[in-house]
C-alpha positions as CSV (number, residue, x, y, z in Angstrom):
1,M,-22.4,6.8,29.3
2,G,-21.6,9.0,25.9
3,N,-24.1,7.0,24.0
4,Q,-27.2,8.6,26.4
5,C,-26.0,12.2,25.3
6,G,-26.2,11.6,22.2
7,Y,-23.2,10.9,20.8
8,Q,-21.4,8.0,19.4
9,H,-17.9,6.6,19.4
10,I,-16.0,5.8,16.1
11,A,-12.6,4.7,16.9
12,W,-10.1,5.9,14.0
13,A,-7.8,3.1,12.7
14,P,-4.4,2.5,13.7
15,A,-2.7,3.8,10.9
16,G,-4.4,6.9,10.9
17,F,-2.7,7.8,14.9
18,L,-0.8,10.0,12.4
19,G,1.7,11.0,15.5
20,D,1.6,14.8,15.0
21,E,2.0,15.0,19.4
22,L,5.8,13.2,19.0
23,D,9.0,15.3,19.4
24,S,9.8,17.0,16.3
25,A,13.2,15.9,16.8
26,K,12.9,12.1,16.3
27,F,9.8,12.6,14.2
28,P,9.5,14.9,11.7
29,N,6.7,15.2,9.5
30,S,8.7,13.9,6.8
31,V,8.8,10.6,8.8
32,L,4.9,10.8,9.7
33,L,3.8,11.3,6.3
34,E,5.6,8.9,5.5
35,K,3.8,6.3,7.0
36,A,0.5,7.6,6.7
37,S,1.0,7.6,2.9
38,R,1.9,4.2,2.7
39,D,-0.5,3.0,6.1
40,I,-3.9,4.4,5.7
41,Q,-6.2,1.6,4.1
42,N,-9.9,2.4,2.6
43,G,-12.3,2.5,5.3
44,D,-9.2,4.2,8.1
45,I,-10.5,7.0,10.1
46,T,-7.5,9.5,10.9
47,M,-7.1,12.2,13.4
48,A,-4.7,15.1,14.0
49,H,-3.4,17.4,16.1
50,L,-4.2,21.3,14.5
51,G,-1.7,22.8,18.0
52,I,0.4,21.2,19.0
53,W,2.8,24.5,19.8
54,S,5.8,21.2,21.4
55,R,6.4,20.3,17.8
56,K,9.1,22.2,16.4
57,D,7.9,21.2,12.9
58,P,4.7,21.4,12.9
59,W,2.4,19.6,11.1
60,A,-0.8,21.6,10.0
61,P,-1.2,22.8,7.2
62,A,1.1,22.1,4.9
63,A,1.9,18.2,6.2
64,L,-2.0,18.1,6.2
65,E,-2.4,18.5,3.1
66,Q,0.1,16.7,1.7
67,L,-0.9,13.9,3.0
68,I,-4.4,14.6,1.7
69,I,-3.2,15.0,-1.7
70,N,-1.2,11.5,-1.2
71,L,-4.4,9.7,-0.2
72,K,-6.3,11.7,-3.4
73,N,-3.6,9.7,-5.4
74,R,-3.7,6.7,-4.1
75,G,-7.4,6.8,-4.9
76,F,-9.0,7.9,-2.0
77,C,-11.9,10.3,-1.9
78,F,-13.2,11.8,1.6
79,A,-16.6,12.1,3.6
80,T,-17.7,13.2,6.7
81,L,-18.5,10.9,9.8
82,P,-22.8,10.1,9.8
83,K,-24.1,12.1,12.4
84,A,-25.4,9.3,15.8
85,D,-29.0,8.8,15.0
86,A,-30.5,10.1,18.3
87,T,-33.0,7.3,17.9
88,Q,-30.6,5.3,18.6
89,A,-28.9,6.7,21.7
90,Q,-31.8,6.2,23.8
């Protein structure tokens, strides 16, 4: 159905599940940041929430910025995802 509407499904990798929607008392940013910085691999797609109000220790912008720095230090570069070809959706 998504393809018929011009959308393309692109899944993120398990390591890209940053956990930023989890309880910050049990999963503080330092733990999430260490895990993501270590486990994300070349080609992985990550996803972060920028407004989880229930977290007492907000992920963005500080932890997200540090994750980008850590990944760049590992030699990663970043790019936007390609747009779906409209002809493929039909």
